[in-house]
Structures are given as structure tokens and as C-alpha cells.
C-alpha positions as semicolon CSV with decimal commas, in nm:
position;residue;x (nm);y (nm);z (nm)
1;X;0,000;0,000;0,000
2;X;0,113;0,353;-0,072
3;X;-0,009;0,676;0,078
4;X;-0,146;0,866;-0,220
5;X;-0,306;1,210;-0,254
6;X;-0,645;1,219;-0,425
7;X;-0,936;1,460;-0,441
8;X;-1,300;1,351;-0,460
9;X;-1,444;1,690;-0,555
10;X;-1,330;2,000;-0,739
11;X;-1,220;2,278;-0,507
12;X;-0,954;2,442;-0,292
13;X;-0,655;2,284;-0,118
14;X;-0,866;2,124;0,152
15;X;-1,032;1,880;-0,093
16;X;-0,707;1,679;-0,108
17;X;-0,695;1,358;0,094
18;X;-0,407;1,123;0,182
19;X;-0,530;0,767;0,122
20;X;-0,380;0,419;0,131
21;X;-0,392;0,271;-0,219
22;X;-0,234;-0,016;-0,408
23;X;0,035;0,113;-0,644
24;X;0,028;-0,194;-0,866
25;X;0,283;-0,313;-1,117
26;X;0,413;-0,108;-1,410
27;X;0,267;-0,187;-1,750
28;X;0,433;-0,161;-2,091
29;X;0,644;0,152;-2,114
30;X;0,605;0,225;-1,741
31;X;0,811;0,210;-1,421
32;X;0,721;0,212;-1,053
33;X;0,906;0,474;-0,850
34;X;0,969;0,513;-0,480
35;X;0,900;0,884;-0,459
36;X;1,136;1,083;-0,237
37;X;1,043;1,441;-0,328
38;X;0,767;1,612;-0,527
39;X;0,777;1,944;-0,710
40;X;0,456;2,144;-0,662
41;X;0,329;2,331;-0,967
42;X;0,051;2,580;-1,044
43;X;-0,090;2,334;-1,297
44;X;-0,182;2,102;-1,010
45;X;-0,375;2,370;-0,825
46;X;-0,557;2,466;-1,144
47;X;-0,636;2,099;-1,218
48;X;-0,772;2,054;-0,866
49;X;-0,992;2,362;-0,907
50;X;-1,121;2,254;-1,248
51;X;-0,951;2,552;-1,415
52;X;-0,666;2,379;-1,598
53;X;-0,626;2,355;-1,977
54;X;-0,769;2,004;-1,958
55;X;-1,065;1,902;-1,741
56;X;-1,068;1,639;-1,468
57;X;-1,214;1,336;-1,643
58;X;-1,301;1,124;-1,341
59;X;-1,323;1,160;-0,964
60;X;-1,154;1,071;-0,740
61;X;-0,849;1,207;-0,920
62;X;-0,476;1,212;-0,855
63;X;-0,231;1,499;-0,875
64;X;0,133;1,567;-0,953
65;X;0,356;1,576;-1,258
66;X;0,706;1,633;-1,118
67;X;0,902;1,422;-0,872
68;X;1,232;1,258;-0,788
69;X;1,293;0,912;-0,660
70;X;1,434;0,567;-0,728
71;X;1,304;0,308;-0,977
72;X;1,166;0,003;-0,794
73;X;1,027;-0,194;-1,089
74;X;1,052;-0,172;-1,467
75;X;0,767;-0,274;-1,695
76;X;0,791;-0,437;-2,037
77;X;0,915;-0,238;-2,335
78;X;1,125;0,000;-2,123
79;X;1,479;0,062;-2,244
80;X;1,756;0,260;-2,076
81;X;1,629;0,245;-1,718
82;X;1,693;-0,014;-1,447
83;X;1,583;-0,090;-1,092
84;X;1,768;0,114;-0,832
85;X;1,833;0,405;-1,067
86;X;1,784;0,761;-0,935
87;X;1,556;0,955;-1,168
88;X;1,341;1,263;-1,197
89;X;0,990;1,264;-1,340
90;X;0,914;1,565;-1,559
91;X;0,571;1,688;-1,674
92;X;0,510;1,489;-1,993
93;X;0,167;1,334;-1,932
94;X;-0,187;1,410;-1,828
95;X;-0,275;1,410;-1,459
96;X;-0,583;1,216;-1,566
97;X;-0,343;0,927;-1,639
98;X;-0,072;0,949;-1,371
99;X;-0,015;1,127;-1,040
100;X;0,313;1,173;-0,852
101;X;0,171;1,289;-0,516
102;X;0,236;0,954;-0,347
103;X;0,490;0,741;-0,161
104;X;0,508;0,517;-0,468
105;X;0,380;0,592;-0,815
106;X;0,361;0,449;-1,164
107;X;0,516;0,679;-1,426
108;X;0,571;0,655;-1,800
109;X;0,936;0,593;-1,886
110;X;0,905;0,868;-2,148
111;X;0,874;1,118;-1,862
112;X;1,197;1,013;-1,686
113;X;1,533;1,186;-1,679
114;X;1,841;1,038;-1,517
115;X;1,941;1,240;-1,214
116;X;2,289;1,388;-1,265
117;X;2,555;1,303;-1,008
118;X;2,537;1,533;-0,709
119;X;2,168;1,619;-0,760
120;X;1,973;1,501;-0,455
121;X;1,601;1,421;-0,450
122;X;1,485;1,768;-0,344
123;X;1,694;1,929;-0,616
124;X;1,581;1,667;-0,864
125;X;1,217;1,753;-0,793
126;X;1,275;2,127;-0,807
127;X;1,505;2,195;-1,098
128;X;1,365;2,045;-1,416
129;X;1,024;2,199;-1,482
130;X;1,138;2,561;-1,430
131;X;1,444;2,534;-1,652
132;X;1,277;2,318;-1,917
133;X;0,998;2,577;-1,939
134;X;1,232;2,875;-1,962
135;X;1,476;2,710;-2,204
136;X;1,203;2,554;-2,416
137;X;1,017;2,878;-2,480
138;X;1,295;3,135;-2,491
139;X;1,585;2,941;-2,646
140;X;1,437;2,642;-2,830
141;X;1,126;2,813;-2,969
142;X;1,219;3,180;-2,946
143;X;1,586;3,161;-3,038
144;X;1,698;3,399;-2,761
145;X;2,071;3,473;-2,780
146;X;2,339;3,714;-2,665
147;X;2,236;4,077;-2,681
148;X;1,861;4,013;-2,664
149;X;1,640;4,170;-2,397
150;X;1,374;3,961;-2,222
151;X;1,104;4,090;-1,985
152;X;0,996;3,836;-1,722
153;X;0,660;3,881;-1,554
154;X;0,597;3,696;-1,225
155;X;0,975;3,688;-1,201
156;X;0,996;3,545;-0,849
157;X;0,827;3,219;-0,951
158;X;1,049;2,917;-1,003
159;X;1,012;2,956;-1,381
160;X;1,081;3,329;-1,362
161;X;1,401;3,270;-1,168
162;X;1,508;2,996;-1,409
163;X;1,444;3,239;-1,696
164;X;1,672;3,497;-1,531
165;X;1,951;3,239;-1,505
166;X;1,887;3,111;-1,859
167;X;1,899;3,461;-2,007
168;X;2,226;3,536;-1,832
169;X;2,374;3,207;-1,948
170;X;2,313;3,284;-2,315
171;X;2,421;3,647;-2,277
172;X;2,075;3,806;-2,292
173;X;1,954;4,082;-2,058
174;X;1,675;3,984;-1,816
175;X;1,436;4,253;-1,691
176;X;1,228;4,124;-1,400
177;X;0,873;4,241;-1,330
178;X;0,732;4,190;-0,981
179;X;0,415;4,320;-0,820
180;X;0,561;4,472;-0,501
181;X;0,899;4,589;-0,374
182;X;0,925;4,295;-0,131
183;X;1,120;4,073;-0,371
184;X;1,310;4,340;-0,564
185;X;1,651;4,298;-0,397
186;X;1,642;3,919;-0,419
187;X;1,568;3,938;-0,791
188;X;1,872;4,162;-0,837
189;X;2,080;3,911;-0,641
190;X;1,955;3,631;-0,871
191;X;2,083;3,817;-1,175
192;X;1,806;4,047;-1,297
193;X;1,961;4,341;-1,483
194;X;1,666;4,561;-1,384
195;X;1,357;4,511;-1,169
196;X;1,027;4,684;-1,245
197;X;0,768;4,703;-0,964
198;X;0,438;4,686;-1,149
199;X;0,227;4,835;-0,866
200;X;0,439;5,150;-0,871
201;X;0,573;5,184;-1,226
202;X;0,462;5,197;-1,589
203;X;0,600;4,861;-1,705
204;X;0,600;4,930;-2,078
205;X;0,732;5,283;-2,026
206;X;1,024;5,155;-1,821
207;X;1,106;4,880;-2,073
208;X;1,101;5,128;-2,361
209;X;1,323;5,367;-2,164
210;X;1,569;5,089;-2,081
211;X;1,589;4,976;-2,445
212;X;1,619;5,316;-2,612
213;X;1,259;5,299;-2,732
214;X;1,300;4,966;-2,913
215;X;1,126;4,740;-2,666
216;X;1,218;4,385;-2,567
217;X;1,267;4,101;-2,811
218;X;1,083;3,870;-2,570
219;X;0,822;3,907;-2,298
220;X;0,763;3,594;-2,087
221;X;0,433;3,609;-1,900
222;X;0,264;3,364;-1,662
223;X;-0,028;3,592;-1,573
224;X;-0,216;3,667;-1,899
225;X;-0,555;3,840;-1,871
226;X;-0,603;4,213;-1,935
227;X;-0,238;4,287;-1,847
228;X;-0,120;4,159;-2,184
229;X;-0,226;4,490;-2,338
230;X;0,037;4,667;-2,129
231;X;0,301;4,399;-2,183
232;X;0,247;4,403;-2,559
233;X;0,350;4,769;-2,564
234;X;0,690;4,659;-2,435
235;X;0,757;4,413;-2,721
236;X;0,997;4,523;-2,994
237;X;0,887;4,508;-3,357
238;X;0,900;4,143;-3,461
239;X;0,937;4,035;-3,098
240;X;0,738;3,766;-2,917
241;X;0,503;3,775;-2,620
242;X;0,503;3,424;-2,469
243;X;0,208;3,328;-2,246
244;X;0,304;3,024;-2,040
245;X;0,034;3,056;-1,773
246;X;-0,295;3,225;-1,697
247;X;-0,272;3,311;-1,329
248;X;-0,506;3,609;-1,362
249;X;-0,799;3,378;-1,433
250;X;-0,946;3,649;-1,656
251;X;-1,009;3,659;-2,031
252;X;-0,699;3,746;-2,233
253;X;-0,746;3,996;-2,519
254;X;-0,545;4,007;-2,838
255;X;-0,402;4,359;-2,807
256;X;-0,234;4,417;-3,144
257;X;-0,531;4,586;-3,313
258;X;-0,572;4,840;-3,032
259;X;-0,198;4,912;-3,054
260;X;-0,215;4,990;-3,426
261;X;-0,121;4,646;-3,555
262;X;0,252;4,637;-3,471
263;X;0,466;4,340;-3,581
264;X;0,372;4,143;-3,269
265;X;0,407;3,767;-3,228
266;X;0,192;3,633;-2,945
267;X;0,184;3,263;-2,861
268;X;0,115;3,024;-2,579
269;X;0,374;2,776;-2,453
270;X;0,363;2,479;-2,218
271;X;0,652;2,262;-2,107
272;X;0,484;1,971;-2,288
273;X;0,612;2,120;-2,615
274;X;0,959;2,031;-2,491
275;X;0,903;1,719;-2,281
276;X;0,693;1,534;-2,543
277;X;0,943;1,590;-2,825
278;X;1,239;1,347;-2,799
279;X;1,489;1,577;-2,969
280;X;1,381;1,888;-2,781
281;X;1,393;1,717;-2,443
282;X;1,737;1,575;-2,525
283;X;1,873;1,921;-2,605
284;X;1,694;2,081;-2,310
285;X;1,814;1,820;-2,061
286;X;2,175;1,865;-2,171
287;X;2,142;2,245;-2,152
288;X;2,009;2,223;-1,796
289;X;2,254;1,953;-1,685
290;X;2,550;2,153;-1,815
291;X;2,421;2,460;-1,633
292;X;2,402;2,258;-1,313
293;X;2,759;2,134;-1,362
294;X;2,896;2,488;-1,405
295;X;2,688;2,637;-1,124
296;X;2,502;2,870;-1,362
297;X;2,180;2,687;-1,272
298;X;2,061;2,564;-0,935
299;X;1,735;2,460;-0,778
300;X;1,559;2,754;-0,616
301;X;1,367;2,599;-0,326
302;X;1,133;2,823;-0,130
303;X;1,004;2,580;0,135
304;X;0,983;2,210;0,212
305;X;0,664;2,041;0,333
306;X;0,617;1,675;0,431
307;X;0,362;1,477;0,229
308;X;0,131;1,486;0,531
309;X;0,110;1,865;0,485
310;X;0,016;1,868;0,117
311;X;-0,283;2,090;0,193
312;X;-0,058;2,347;0,361
313;X;0,187;2,328;0,068
314;X;-0,092;2,423;-0,174
315;X;-0,218;2,694;0,057
316;X;0,132;2,840;0,061
317;X;0,151;2,827;-0,319
318;X;-0,182;3,005;-0,352
319;X;-0,068;3,277;-0,109
320;X;0,173;3,400;-0,382
321;X;0,436;3,480;-0,119
322;X;0,691;3,218;-0,226
323;X;1,025;3,288;-0,392
324;X;1,107;2,986;-0,603
325;X;0,988;2,626;-0,585
326;X;0,778;2,452;-0,321
327;X;0,887;2,091;-0,267
328;X;0,709;1,814;-0,077
329;X;0,926;1,547;0,084
330;X;0,828;1,184;0,134
331;X;0,955;0,986;0,433
332;X;0,997;0,609;0,396
């Protein structure tokens, strides 16, 4: 039996329950993992609330798409992984099919990455999704390179921080946007070239001033909603506004017509674009692993919670006070 988090109704953090369930044996293309640490993501909170990009198909439902642990059993048709191997699970599947919030879990082998030497379970649960998201959108899809300017909204999130580090690694200039002054100094310490406090400043005006009126080649936004009209003003001609989340929960307009039809590229991005493509995930994993080896990248862990406090972990995430990644640990 394995303690496993499920929810029997759509709702807030308190609908989650820790239940004893049979894990079962891995099927074709699957492995069973002893889970040691779990990365908590906004997608899980949205899925639980019935607000994610895919609906909950059946209740009770499981949660979790990112974890680190050790392979306990390997199913048929799995190549390249063996029992006893330390791995990370990255988001590459539907939470309707698999859930990592558990002491033991079945995972598709296609969602596994070998944990590099020196990367412990907490780091292995915290590091991949943020850097795969930032690299996948800005470098793989966007082609960001030395000399480019990138504006990062919600910059104190784990993805925002990974995007700061990624921009610096390729020689681009990261401009962080944060709602209040509380996190300004820490963002500077993490490598932001400039920090714009959106409650106090005109974001687009500051970006235009900092870029000599040209605007930024990239804007990376997890919030969406009405604020995209302001962010779009900050995009340089031919630049791209990436929407990788919709934290506002409000309708998102297409602002280019109101702005006089500038040469604006606006597209959504999810980490699945990277993790479900074998060549992209290979390049991304090497990019992140090499950054870890050099010290350019590192897991940014905000707080640790034991599995028994999964409700409190989600409450903390929804408070929007964290700086970096929330990780849940599993005792065995």
C-alpha cells in the first residue's frame, strides 16, 4: 500500500486527501518509482480547481507531474532504465493518467530523466520543470541569444528565476517584473539586470526607456488576462510575447489591433512542447545539466513540506508569497 493524494471533488486545497492505495505493477512503457520528493506546480492547483487547460475526467483524481525518486520496478518495453536508478519525473503526461503525489507511483518511462551526479532528490524535484519551461520557450522556440532583452513577468516564480539564469547564461539581458517591492533585492541578487515594480511603475514605459525605445525582443508572462495589453506595448517590432500561464484567471485579449497592428508575435507555450518531443527534451536536458555542472543553474527551493502537509503546501503556493519552488518530501 502507498499513501497517495487524491481529491473527490473540485475545489480548494482542503479537498485533497491522503489515502492508502495499491500502487500496482508497471505496465508496458512504465516504471514504478519510490517517490522521495515532489515538485509542486501551479498546474496542479488549477487541475484541482477545475480551471486547468484540460478538465478532470473522473473523480476521485490524482495529482502531480514532477518528482524525484528511485526506480523500484521496470515494466515491459522500457529501455535505458533499471531498478535502483535515481531519476526525476518531468511533466510529460496528463494528470488524468498518472499522479506523482504519493509514496510510490507508476510513471511513464518517457517522462523520466536520469538524475545527474550530485543532484539530490529535493533538487531533482525542483530543478527540471522551471528550466525546461524557460529554455524551451525562450531558447528552443524563441531563439533567444546574446544581446537580446527579455522581460519576465511573475519573475519570483520558479520559472521566472530559471528564466533569469537562462537569459544570463546565453548572454541576454533579463528585466524582471514583480508586483511589489518585497522581492526586488532578491531578484537583483539572482541576476536580474533591472527590476520593475508593477504596482508602482509603468511597465512598458520603463522597458522602452531601458531599451532606447526599441522594446524587448521577448516578454515571458505567466499571468495573462487584461495585463497583456500593457506587456504588448513593451515588445519590440518582430518580438514575441510568450504566455506560459494564466494566473489572472481572466479573459486574455489580443491587443495588437488596439496598438495599431505592430509586428507582434503572441503565442502560448507549455513545457509539454519540450518534454513530449524526444529531440527537444534531449537538447533541453543537456542544456540544464550543463548549467548545473557549471553552477550557472541551481534549484531555487522556497520551502519544504512533508507529504502529510500537502494541503498546507498548496495553501502556501496560492498565497503567492513564495520565492522559487515549493517541494514536498516523502519519508519512507
